[in-house]
C-alpha positions in Angstrom: -0.7 183.6 84.8 3.0 183.8 84.0 4.7 185.1 80.8 5.0 181.7 79.1 1.3 181.0 79.5 0.4 184.5 78.3 2.6 184.1 75.2 1.0 180.7 74.4 -2.5 182.1 74.7 -2.0 185.6 73.1 0.6 186.0 70.3 2.3 189.3 69.8 0.2 192.0 68.1 -3.0 190.9 70.0 -5.5 193.6 70.9 -6.4 194.4 74.5 -8.1 197.1 76.6 -5.7 198.9 78.9 -7.6 200.5 81.8 -6.2 203.6 83.5 -7.7 206.2 85.8 -8.5 208.3 82.6 -10.5 205.5 81.0 -9.6 202.7 78.8 -7.5 202.5 75.6 -7.2 199.9 72.9 -3.6 198.8 72.7 -1.7 196.2 70.8 1.2 194.1 72.2 4.4 194.5 70.3 6.5 191.8 71.7 6.2 188.6 73.8 5.7 189.0 77.6 8.7 188.5 79.9 9.1 187.5 83.5 11.0 190.2 85.3 12.5 188.5 88.3 10.2 188.4 91.3 7.8 191.0 90.0 4.8 190.5 87.7 5.3 189.5 84.1 5.5 192.6 81.8 4.6 193.0 78.2 5.4 195.8 75.7 2.5 197.7 74.2 2.2 200.2 71.4 1.3 203.2 73.6 2.6 205.0 76.5 3.5 203.7 79.2 5.1 201.1 76.8 5.6 198.3 79.4 2.6 197.2 81.5 1.9 194.2 83.7 -0.2 191.5 82.0 -2.8 191.8 84.8 -3.6 195.4 83.5 -4.6 194.1 80.1 -8.1 192.8 79.2 -8.7 190.9 76.0 -11.0 192.4 73.3 -13.6 190.0 72.0 -14.4 190.0 68.3 -18.0 191.1 69.2 -16.6 194.3 70.8 -14.9 195.4 67.6 -17.2 197.8 65.7 -17.4 197.1 62.0 -17.9 200.2 60.1 -18.8 200.6 56.4 -16.5 202.7 54.4 -17.8 206.2 53.9 -18.5 207.9 50.6 -15.1 209.5 50.4 -13.0 206.5 51.3 -11.9 205.9 47.7 -10.5 209.4 47.5 -6.8 209.6 48.4 -5.4 211.7 51.2 -5.9 215.5 51.0 -2.6 217.3 50.6 -2.5 220.8 51.8 0.4 223.1 50.9 1.3 225.7 53.5 0.7 229.3 52.5 4.0 231.1 53.1 3.1 234.4 51.5 0.0 236.2 50.4 -0.6 236.8 46.7 -2.0 240.3 45.9 
């Protein structure tokens, strides 16, 4: 598959699995894929190593995405903790 076919099939911001020797990560493409001369087509992703060959990405099906219900504390805003710079006696 070349970069033009990849871009037609998967728009930017598509979700993929990126498999490494440490396991697999969920990544999102951030830009269209590009043909880099005689080498494999590359695409930019949102995690390190930032540019990967399109053969290294595996599409995530909708059935693989775990739908979670919001927890009991989801309506509470973020917890803001102020640092303690001194002790009060």
